[in-house]
C-alpha positions as CSV (number, residue, x, y, z in Angstrom):
1,M,19.9,45.0,-5.0
2,L,18.0,42.0,-4.2
3,K,18.4,40.4,-1.3
4,A,16.7,37.0,-0.7
5,S,15.5,36.3,2.8
6,G,18.5,35.0,5.2
7,D,20.9,35.3,2.2
8,K,24.2,36.9,2.5
9,V,25.2,39.1,-0.5
10,L,28.9,38.9,-1.1
11,P,30.4,42.0,-2.3
12,I,31.8,40.8,-5.6
13,S,30.5,40.3,-9.1
14,C,29.8,37.1,-10.4
15,E,32.2,37.5,-12.9
16,N,35.3,38.3,-10.4
17,A,34.0,35.1,-8.5
18,R,34.1,33.0,-11.3
19,V,37.7,33.7,-12.2
20,I,38.3,32.8,-8.4
21,F,36.5,29.6,-8.7
22,D,38.3,28.8,-12.1
23,N,41.4,29.1,-10.2
24,I,40.6,27.0,-7.5
25,C,39.2,24.5,-10.2
26,L,42.4,24.7,-12.0
27,R,44.7,24.0,-8.9
28,I,42.8,21.2,-7.6
29,D,41.2,19.4,-10.8
30,G,43.6,20.8,-13.6
31,K,40.9,22.4,-15.5
32,K,38.4,25.3,-15.3
33,A,35.0,24.8,-13.5
34,S,32.3,23.2,-16.1
35,A,29.7,24.6,-14.0
36,W,28.6,28.2,-13.4
37,T,24.7,28.7,-13.6
38,F,24.1,32.3,-13.1
39,Q,21.0,34.5,-12.9
40,A,19.7,37.9,-11.6
41,T,17.4,36.1,-8.8
42,P,17.3,33.3,-6.6
43,F,16.6,29.8,-7.8
44,S,13.4,29.7,-6.1
45,D,12.5,26.2,-7.3
46,L,15.8,24.5,-5.7
47,E,14.1,25.4,-2.1
48,T,13.9,21.5,-1.2
49,I,16.2,18.5,-1.4
50,E,13.5,17.1,-3.8
51,A,13.5,19.6,-6.2
52,W,17.5,18.6,-6.7
53,G,16.4,15.4,-8.8
54,Q,19.0,13.5,-6.5
55,E,17.3,9.8,-7.1
56,A,18.5,10.3,-10.5
57,N,22.2,11.2,-9.8
58,N,24.4,8.1,-10.1
59,A,27.4,10.1,-8.7
60,K,29.0,7.6,-6.2
61,N,32.8,8.8,-5.4
62,E,34.1,11.8,-4.9
63,S,36.8,13.5,-7.3
64,S,39.0,16.2,-7.7
65,R,36.0,17.9,-9.4
66,S,34.0,17.5,-6.2
67,D,37.1,18.3,-4.0
68,A,37.4,21.9,-6.3
69,F,33.7,22.9,-6.2
70,L,33.7,22.0,-2.6
71,F,36.4,24.1,-1.6
72,G,35.3,27.1,-4.1
73,Y,31.5,26.6,-2.5
74,T,33.2,27.0,1.4
75,L,35.0,29.9,0.6
76,F,32.1,32.0,-0.6
77,T,29.7,30.6,1.8
78,G,31.5,29.9,4.9
79,G,30.3,26.2,4.7
80,K,26.3,26.9,4.6
81,I,25.5,26.6,1.1
82,P,22.2,28.2,0.0
83,M,19.8,26.0,-2.2
84,R,18.5,28.7,-3.9
85,G,22.3,29.9,-5.0
86,I,25.4,31.9,-3.6
87,Q,24.2,35.6,-3.7
88,F,27.0,37.9,-5.3
89,S,26.4,41.4,-6.0
90,D,24.8,41.0,-9.2
91,G,22.9,37.5,-8.9
92,F,23.1,34.1,-8.0
93,V,25.1,30.9,-8.8
94,R,23.6,27.6,-8.4
95,P,26.0,25.1,-7.1
96,D,26.0,22.2,-9.4
97,A,23.5,19.3,-8.7
98,W,26.0,16.5,-9.7
99,V,28.7,17.9,-7.1
100,V,26.2,18.4,-4.6
101,G,24.8,14.8,-4.8
102,A,28.3,13.2,-5.1
103,L,29.2,15.4,-1.5
104,L,25.8,14.3,0.1
105,K,26.5,10.8,-0.7
106,S,30.0,11.0,0.6
107,D,29.1,12.8,3.7
108,R,30.9,15.9,3.1
109,L,27.3,18.0,3.3
110,S,24.2,17.6,4.9
111,V,20.7,18.9,3.9
112,Q,19.3,21.4,6.6
113,A,15.8,21.5,5.0
114,T,14.6,24.2,7.8
115,T,17.2,26.6,6.5
116,K,17.2,25.5,2.8
117,E,20.8,25.3,2.7
118,F,23.4,22.3,2.3
119,E,25.9,22.4,5.5
120,L,29.5,21.0,5.6
121,T,29.8,18.2,8.0
122,G,32.9,17.4,10.2
123,G,34.2,15.3,7.6
124,G,33.3,18.1,4.7
125,W,35.7,20.5,7.0
126,E,38.4,17.8,7.1
127,R,38.7,17.6,3.5
128,V,38.4,21.3,3.1
129,S,41.6,21.5,5.8
130,A,43.3,18.6,3.7
131,L,42.9,20.6,0.6
132,S,44.2,23.7,2.1
133,K,47.4,22.1,3.2
134,A,48.0,20.6,-0.1
135,F,48.0,24.2,-1.5
136,G,50.3,25.5,1.4
137,S,52.6,23.0,0.0
138,T,52.5,24.0,-3.5
139,I,52.5,27.9,-3.4
């Protein structure tokens, strides 16, 4: 199994992870995830924040979509989202650039250049906690 340096391999296929992610999105956003870019190898062209093209990202506000993706990414990564993609047993899924931009601008994520990760901030964890509480009231 391919393992990128420092990345954690989740023992779940991208297909099964997509089912979980879609259900999170349905619960929070009312529709399945619109972005799920998968490939067998890491997205090595996305190892810097400059490569993410955020200067062209005009996302200004959080939305139920960014909430859903934040919750899903946190579930799969523990709050440290690899820029090169989240590694599952059969490949990598790249975080959505628009959502990452919205979460960076709203201070839910920060860039960790040395580890090549997006990391949840205190505000990001507070938002995930609030979303988690909302799940508890609807189950």
